[in-house]
C-alpha positions as a Python dict, from the first residue, in 0.01 Angstrom:
ca = {
    (1, 'M'): (0, 0, 0),
    (2, 'G'): (-46, 378, -9),
    (3, 'N'): (-59, 703, 188),
    (4, 'C'): (-185, 1062, 198),
    (5, 'I'): (-472, 1170, -21),
    (6, 'D'): (-400, 1337, -351),
    (7, 'K'): (-666, 1494, -567),
    (8, 'E'): (-495, 1337, -868),
    (9, 'M'): (-648, 992, -893),
    (10, 'M'): (-641, 776, -1204),
    (11, 'P'): (-456, 861, -1524),
    (12, 'T'): (-678, 1005, -1795),
    (13, 'I'): (-602, 804, -2107),
    (14, 'D'): (-743, 871, -2451),
    (15, 'F'): (-810, 542, -2631),
    (16, 'S'): (-971, 705, -2934),
    (17, 'G'): (-658, 708, -3150),
    (18, 'K'): (-380, 465, -3221),
    (19, 'E'): (-162, 618, -2951),
    (20, 'K'): (-282, 627, -2594),
    (21, 'K'): (-207, 962, -2441),
    (22, 'L'): (-148, 1022, -2071),
    (23, 'D'): (-295, 1357, -1968),
    (24, 'R'): (-190, 1351, -1606),
    (25, 'V'): (88, 1166, -1423),
    (26, 'V'): (-36, 991, -1109),
    (27, 'K'): (157, 1059, -790),
    (28, 'K'): (275, 744, -617),
    (29, 'T'): (65, 658, -314),
    (30, 'W'): (325, 517, -76),
    (31, 'G'): (592, 674, 144),
    (32, 'K'): (346, 897, 333),
    (33, 'P'): (228, 898, 697),
    (34, 'A'): (-77, 710, 828),
    (35, 'M'): (-310, 1008, 849),
    (36, 'G'): (-615, 1149, 676),
    (37, 'P'): (-989, 1073, 652),
    (38, 'T'): (-941, 709, 545),
    (39, 'F'): (-800, 625, 890),
    (40, 'N'): (-997, 578, 1213),
    (41, 'N'): (-899, 874, 1432),
    (42, 'T'): (-1022, 698, 1745),
    (43, 'Y'): (-771, 419, 1693),
    (44, 'P'): (-462, 576, 1532),
    (45, 'V'): (-170, 381, 1386),
    (46, 'E'): (168, 481, 1249),
    (47, 'F'): (409, 352, 984),
    (48, 'R'): (760, 290, 1116),
    (49, 'K'): (1039, 35, 1093),
    (50, 'S'): (911, -322, 1124),
    (51, 'Q'): (1034, -565, 1386),
    (52, 'I'): (1110, -800, 1093),
    (53, 'E'): (1466, -755, 975),
    (54, 'C'): (1494, -607, 625),
    (55, 'A'): (1114, -585, 588),
    (56, 'G'): (1098, -205, 570),
    (57, 'N'): (822, -24, 754),
    (58, 'G'): (526, -183, 929),
    (59, 'T'): (200, -62, 1083),
    (60, 'W'): (204, -6, 1459),
    (61, 'A'): (-88, 57, 1695),
    (62, 'L'): (-65, 381, 1896),
    (63, 'V'): (-351, 279, 2130),
    (64, 'D'): (-530, -38, 2233),
    (65, 'I'): (-762, -143, 1949),
    (66, 'P'): (-1048, -389, 2008),
    (67, 'K'): (-1130, -677, 1777),
    (68, 'D'): (-1375, -601, 1491),
    (69, 'T'): (-1271, -236, 1456),
    (70, 'R'): (-1267, -82, 1111),
    (71, 'L'): (-929, 91, 1079),
    (72, 'R'): (-962, 213, 719),
    (73, 'R'): (-1199, 251, 428),
    (74, 'V'): (-1070, 349, 82),
    (75, 'S'): (-1250, 378, -249),
    (76, 'V'): (-1179, 452, -613),
    (77, 'A'): (-1467, 701, -621),
    (78, 'N'): (-1303, 941, -376),
    (79, 'G'): (-943, 890, -491),
    (80, 'T'): (-825, 699, -184),
    (81, 'L'): (-790, 381, -388),
    (82, 'V'): (-605, 394, -721),
    (83, 'R'): (-692, 136, -983),
    (84, 'F'): (-496, 28, -1293),
    (85, 'S'): (-667, -197, -1545),
    (86, 'S'): (-362, -278, -1758),
    (87, 'E'): (16, -275, -1770),
    (88, 'E'): (-4, 18, -2008),
    (89, 'E'): (-198, 226, -1756),
    (90, 'L'): (47, 141, -1478),
    (91, 'R'): (349, 232, -1689),
    (92, 'A'): (183, 554, -1802),
    (93, 'A'): (157, 663, -1438),
    (94, 'G'): (536, 695, -1427),
    (95, 'W'): (577, 480, -1117),
    (96, 'D'): (876, 261, -1032),
    (97, 'I'): (731, -84, -1107),
    (98, 'D'): (986, -267, -894),
    (99, 'E'): (897, -49, -595),
    (100, 'A'): (525, -79, -666),
    (101, 'V'): (541, -456, -606),
    (102, 'N'): (537, -381, -233),
    (103, 'Y'): (200, -203, -252),
    (104, 'G'): (-7, -337, -543),
    (105, 'I'): (-294, -561, -431),
    (106, 'G'): (-559, -750, -621),
    (107, 'H'): (-932, -714, -547),
    (108, 'F'): (-1140, -1033, -526),
    (109, 'A'): (-1438, -849, -675),
    (110, 'D'): (-1228, -723, -968),
    (111, 'P'): (-933, -955, -1044),
    (112, 'S'): (-865, -782, -1376),
    (113, 'S'): (-718, -475, -1204),
    (114, 'I'): (-445, -391, -955),
    (115, 'Y'): (-514, -150, -670),
    (116, 'F'): (-305, 84, -454),
    (117, 'L'): (-433, 231, -128),
    (118, 'N'): (-386, 606, -99),
    (119, 'P'): (-208, 658, 138),
    (120, 'G'): (-35, 322, 96),
    (121, 'T'): (-36, 89, 395),
    (122, 'A'): (307, -32, 507),
    (123, 'M'): (205, -365, 660),
    (124, 'N'): (393, -693, 666),
    (125, 'H'): (273, -1048, 613),
    (126, 'A'): (152, -1278, 890),
    (127, 'D'): (358, -1581, 793),
    (128, 'R'): (356, -1910, 983),
    (129, 'T'): (544, -1748, 1274),
    (130, 'R'): (305, -1453, 1324),
    (131, 'E'): (-60, -1402, 1411),
    (132, 'P'): (-273, -1184, 1182),
    (133, 'S'): (-413, -871, 1346),
    (134, 'V'): (-623, -738, 1059),
    (135, 'K'): (-796, -847, 740),
    (136, 'Y'): (-893, -672, 416),
    (137, 'V'): (-1262, -682, 324),
    (138, 'H'): (-1347, -693, -50),
    (139, 'D'): (-1728, -686, -30),
    (140, 'E'): (-1772, -400, -275),
    (141, 'Q'): (-1598, -344, -609),
    (142, 'G'): (-1378, -35, -601),
    (143, 'V'): (-1375, -33, -220),
    (144, 'L'): (-1147, -192, 40),
    (145, 'E'): (-1182, -192, 417),
    (146, 'L'): (-934, -291, 686),
    (147, 'W'): (-1072, -454, 1002),
    (148, 'T'): (-903, -594, 1313),
    (149, 'V'): (-949, -968, 1372),
    (150, 'K'): (-811, -965, 1728),
    (151, 'D'): (-757, -728, 2017),
    (152, 'V'): (-444, -524, 1951),
    (153, 'K'): (-231, -363, 2221),
    (154, 'A'): (-72, -18, 2197),
    (155, 'G'): (283, -55, 2065),
    (156, 'E'): (200, -380, 1881),
    (157, 'E'): (288, -427, 1514),
    (158, 'L'): (-6, -529, 1295),
    (159, 'F'): (10, -805, 1033),
    (160, 'N'): (-228, -943, 770),
    (161, 'E'): (-234, -1262, 564),
    (162, 'Y'): (-133, -1162, 212),
    (163, 'H'): (-249, -1485, 44),
    (164, 'K'): (-598, -1449, 195),
    (165, 'D'): (-633, -1071, 170),
    (166, 'F'): (-483, -996, -173),
    (167, 'A'): (-630, -1142, -491),
    (168, 'P'): (-418, -1242, -790),
    (169, 'C'): (-418, -1012, -1095),
    (170, 'Q'): (-285, -1204, -1393),
    (171, 'W'): (-130, -928, -1604),
    (172, 'Y'): (23, -755, -1300),
    (173, 'D'): (157, -1076, -1148),
    (174, 'E'): (314, -1176, -1480),
    (175, 'L'): (470, -829, -1514),
    (176, 'Q'): (625, -844, -1168),
    (177, 'R'): (741, -1202, -1212),
    (178, 'S'): (907, -1112, -1541),
    (179, 'R'): (1112, -855, -1350),
    (180, 'G'): (1218, -1103, -1081),
    (181, 'N'): (970, -969, -824),
    (182, 'V'): (719, -1160, -614),
    (183, 'P'): (369, -1002, -612),
    (184, 'L'): (208, -974, -269),
    (185, 'S'): (-60, -1234, -345),
    (186, 'Q'): (216, -1493, -403),
    (187, 'L'): (453, -1391, -126),
    (188, 'N'): (318, -1641, 125),
    (189, 'D'): (418, -1933, -100),
    (190, 'H'): (760, -1776, -151),
    (191, 'I'): (815, -1735, 224),
    (192, 'D'): (682, -2084, 297),
    (193, 'A'): (933, -2228, 52),
    (194, 'L'): (1214, -2058, 242),
    (195, 'Y'): (1082, -2188, 575),
    (196, 'S'): (1056, -2538, 430),
    (197, 'V'): (1424, -2532, 343),
    (198, 'L'): (1553, -2346, 646),
    (199, 'Y'): (1336, -2484, 926),
    (200, 'D'): (1171, -2801, 802),
    (201, 'K'): (1517, -2930, 710),
    (202, 'K'): (1406, -3014, 357),
    (203, 'I'): (1747, -2961, 205),
    (204, 'V'): (1719, -3014, -171),
    (205, 'P'): (1966, -3272, -306),
    (206, 'K'): (2158, -3135, -604),
    (207, 'T'): (2026, -3269, -933),
    (208, 'W'): (2345, -3312, -1134),
    (209, 'G'): (2617, -3576, -1131),
    (210, 'K'): (2365, -3858, -1183),
    (211, 'P'): (2336, -4105, -1472),
    (212, 'A'): (2091, -4061, -1761),
    (213, 'I'): (1837, -4311, -1633),
    (214, 'G'): (1485, -4299, -1494),
    (215, 'P'): (1128, -4231, -1609),
    (216, 'T'): (1204, -3887, -1755),
    (217, 'F'): (1416, -4046, -2030),
    (218, 'N'): (1291, -4223, -2342),
    (219, 'S'): (1390, -4588, -2286),
    (220, 'E'): (1354, -4665, -2659),
    (221, 'Y'): (1628, -4418, -2742),
    (222, 'P'): (1877, -4429, -2455),
    (223, 'V'): (2156, -4178, -2401),
    (224, 'E'): (2444, -4157, -2156),
    (225, 'F'): (2645, -3882, -1991),
    (226, 'R'): (3021, -3915, -2042),
    (227, 'K'): (3323, -3704, -2126),
    (228, 'S'): (3257, -3460, -2408),
    (229, 'Q'): (3460, -3444, -2727),
    (230, 'I'): (3509, -3074, -2647),
    (231, 'E'): (3828, -3023, -2451),
    (232, 'G'): (3766, -2887, -2101),
    (233, 'A'): (3386, -2904, -2140),
    (234, 'G'): (3319, -3179, -1886),
    (235, 'N'): (3059, -3441, -1968),
    (236, 'G'): (2825, -3441, -2264),
    (237, 'T'): (2520, -3640, -2378),
    (238, 'W'): (2585, -3929, -2615),
    (239, 'A'): (2336, -4137, -2814),
    (240, 'L'): (2345, -4511, -2746),
    (241, 'A'): (2117, -4587, -3043),
    (242, 'D'): (2012, -4424, -3368),
    (243, 'I'): (1750, -4160, -3285),
    (244, 'P'): (1520, -4018, -3553),
    (245, 'K'): (1438, -3649, -3587),
    (246, 'G'): (1125, -3542, -3397),
    (247, 'T'): (1178, -3778, -3103),
    (248, 'R'): (1101, -3666, -2748),
    (249, 'L'): (1400, -3770, -2539),
    (250, 'R'): (1288, -3627, -2204),
    (251, 'R'): (997, -3470, -2019),
    (252, 'V'): (1044, -3317, -1674),
    (253, 'A'): (793, -3138, -1450),
    (254, 'V'): (798, -2948, -1122),
    (255, 'D'): (489, -3136, -1002),
    (256, 'E'): (671, -3467, -1042),
    (257, 'G'): (994, -3355, -876),
    (258, 'T'): (1190, -3405, -1198),
    (259, 'L'): (1226, -3029, -1246),
    (260, 'V'): (1342, -2818, -951),
    (261, 'R'): (1240, -2451, -946),
    (262, 'F'): (1391, -2163, -743),
    (263, 'R'): (1221, -1823, -737),
    (264, 'S'): (1497, -1621, -571),
    (265, 'A'): (1863, -1617, -474),
    (266, 'D'): (1756, -1681, -113),
    (267, 'E'): (1576, -2002, -212),
    (268, 'L'): (1871, -2122, -418),
    (269, 'K'): (2125, -2050, -145),
    (270, 'A'): (1900, -2209, 119),
    (271, 'A'): (1903, -2536, -78),
    (272, 'G'): (2269, -2573, 20),
    (273, 'W'): (2394, -2609, -336),
    (274, 'D'): (2730, -2488, -467),
    (275, 'V'): (2618, -2180, -661),
    (276, 'D'): (2931, -2180, -877),
    (277, 'D'): (2875, -2543, -975),
    (278, 'A'): (2505, -2477, -1035),
    (279, 'V'): (2588, -2232, -1316),
    (280, 'N'): (2644, -2532, -1545),
    (281, 'Y'): (2289, -2662, -1497),
    (282, 'G'): (2052, -2374, -1415),
    (283, 'I'): (1826, -2283, -1707),
    (284, 'G'): (1558, -2018, -1750),
    (285, 'H'): (1204, -2099, -1866),
    (286, 'F'): (1055, -1875, -2135),
    (287, 'A'): (708, -1916, -1980),
    (288, 'D'): (837, -1822, -1633),
    (289, 'P'): (1144, -1595, -1658),
    (290, 'S'): (1125, -1507, -1288),
    (291, 'S'): (1255, -1849, -1182),
    (292, 'I'): (1555, -2070, -1250),
    (293, 'Y'): (1508, -2441, -1320),
    (294, 'F'): (1722, -2752, -1280),
    (295, 'L'): (1642, -3080, -1454),
    (296, 'N'): (1647, -3384, -1224),
    (297, 'P'): (1865, -3565, -1316),
    (298, 'G'): (2059, -3275, -1461),
    (299, 'T'): (2141, -3300, -1831),
    (300, 'A'): (2513, -3282, -1915),
    (301, 'M'): (2486, -3135, -2265),
    (302, 'N'): (2717, -2890, -2435),
    (303, 'H'): (2641, -2588, -2652),
    (304, 'A'): (2607, -2598, -3031),
    (305, 'D'): (2831, -2302, -3103),
    (306, 'R'): (2911, -2174, -3454),
    (307, 'T'): (3124, -2484, -3524),
    (308, 'R'): (2861, -2746, -3426),
    (309, 'E'): (2514, -2847, -3542),
    (310, 'P'): (2234, -2866, -3282),
    (311, 'S'): (2084, -3212, -3232),
    (312, 'V'): (1805, -3127, -2986),
    (313, 'K'): (1593, -2840, -2861),
    (314, 'Y'): (1415, -2761, -2535),
    (315, 'V'): (1040, -2698, -2554),
    (316, 'H'): (892, -2446, -2305),
    (317, 'N'): (522, -2468, -2389),
    (318, 'K'): (399, -2504, -2030),
    (319, 'I'): (504, -2340, -1702),
    (320, 'G'): (673, -2592, -1477),
    (321, 'V'): (741, -2837, -1762),
    (322, 'L'): (1031, -2881, -2005),
    (323, 'E'): (1068, -3126, -2291),
    (324, 'L'): (1375, -3223, -2494),
    (325, 'W'): (1321, -3312, -2863),
    (326, 'T'): (1561, -3409, -3142),
    (327, 'V'): (1579, -3166, -3436),
    (328, 'K'): (1781, -3399, -3663),
    (329, 'D'): (1854, -3767, -3709),
    (330, 'V'): (2117, -3873, -3458),
    (331, 'K'): (2352, -4168, -3500),
    (332, 'A'): (2452, -4410, -3224),
    (333, 'G'): (2780, -4289, -3071),
    (334, 'E'): (2712, -3926, -3165),
    (335, 'E'): (2736, -3648, -2907),
    (336, 'L'): (2425, -3431, -2880),
    (337, 'F'): (2428, -3051, -2863),
    (338, 'N'): (2168, -2779, -2815),
    (339, 'E'): (2168, -2402, -2871),
    (340, 'Y'): (2187, -2245, -2526),
    (341, 'H'): (2087, -1895, -2636),
    (342, 'K'): (1771, -2025, -2804),
    (343, 'D'): (1678, -2295, -2551),
    (344, 'F'): (1750, -2124, -2218),
    (345, 'A'): (1567, -1808, -2112),
    (346, 'P'): (1731, -1534, -1908),
    (347, 'C'): (1642, -1508, -1538),
    (348, 'K'): (1737, -1165, -1410),
    (349, 'W'): (1814, -1236, -1044),
    (350, 'Y'): (1995, -1562, -1123),
    (351, 'D'): (2199, -1415, -1408),
    (352, 'E'): (2302, -1121, -1188),
    (353, 'L'): (2397, -1359, -906),
    (354, 'Q'): (2616, -1570, -1132),
    (355, 'R'): (2771, -1268, -1303),
    (356, 'S'): (2856, -1120, -962),
    (357, 'R'): (3054, -1438, -890),
    (358, 'G'): (3243, -1422, -1220),
    (359, 'N'): (3035, -1697, -1384),
    (360, 'V'): (2857, -1694, -1720),
    (361, 'P'): (2496, -1821, -1702),
    (362, 'L'): (2400, -2068, -1974),
    (363, 'S'): (2162, -1825, -2147),
    (364, 'Q'): (2455, -1588, -2204),
    (365, 'L'): (2722, -1845, -2288),
    (366, 'N'): (2676, -1824, -2665),
    (367, 'N'): (2777, -1455, -2667),
    (368, 'H'): (3074, -1535, -2444),
    (369, 'I'): (3192, -1814, -2676),
    (370, 'D'): (3135, -1602, -2987),
    (371, 'A'): (3353, -1331, -2835),
    (372, 'L'): (3630, -1587, -2781),
    (373, 'Y'): (3603, -1704, -3143),
    (374, 'D'): (3615, -1343, -3267),
    (375, 'K'): (3922, -1274, -3057),
    (376, 'K'): (4093, -1587, -3189),
    (377, 'D'): (4003, -1495, -3550),
    (378, 'N'): (4135, -1142, -3506),
    (379, 'K'): (4465, -1274, -3368),
    (380, 'A'): (4497, -1511, -3663),
    (381, 'I'): (4435, -1224, -3908),
    (382, 'A'): (4683, -1001, -3730),
    (383, 'G'): (4950, -1275, -3740),
    (384, 'A'): (4901, -1347, -4111),
}
């Protein structure tokens, strides 16, 4: 969350013309020592490696610090708190957005902006296994203060509760989520999900390999999962009755447990699923590209490549919800197909995980199949 004081504060942006011009690049606020006039010299702290494995640096007390001590005060007015009001402003600063996720915090008095302490505070989250030592006070817009909430001993690492101390900022949170990052205001939920799987023993049953029955399916127009007509393609979805165009065949939702969401590779691996097998069922959501989703039960449906007509489409109108609608009249006994590249969004961390294991995620499978067709066509031409 920031360090050492620079005289360069906010970017000066000219909004008078069509192009917005950045007059001055803003120096990043983190990666500096815990010193300067924003800190309480009577009760010094330092930034050094956290006791939490892989959590980077933390804040450590150098002396005993009593409860209700103000450790820091930063403000936009004096350049010790840097404010960005839009994605455009943040990008214009020239900062590494992926790195900035570790320091950007929302202000409860101004949720439209994202703030960075200057110098940035390297402090880790007080999750369910740790006691908070400090809290952020948001009483005044453009100002943040850091106060102890307990007596702290010299040599003790300090923690704060991210979900209570850091406000959401919609545009910033969406930006970070779109890049596969978890903003600080949401990190508590992310960590709790991991604890739920790892320590509460809530292993998530895999969603595929089940029949096409249950309340998520349209009982008036039943389908079944059985061997596809495509050689080597496993099971497909087959119509058991004539189904008219414009029919909703399924609706699944995270809130109802019929759509399972994972926000990171750690969450997915902690579920105990076979990651290689999961590649056949994990789909991205266009309204939430930071997560990967699995329908429950999983839908065994194959891709409408260049040789096949799509029968259905996935609708992504709401985060945490997916619907499956027919786009043509379907006859009883017909196998249904959908267009993977149009229906399934990319999810950066998931796609990279599957690619690293030699698998092709569903959102990329169309390009993979097209390449195979092109190769086959080229061989046929060469042999003619």
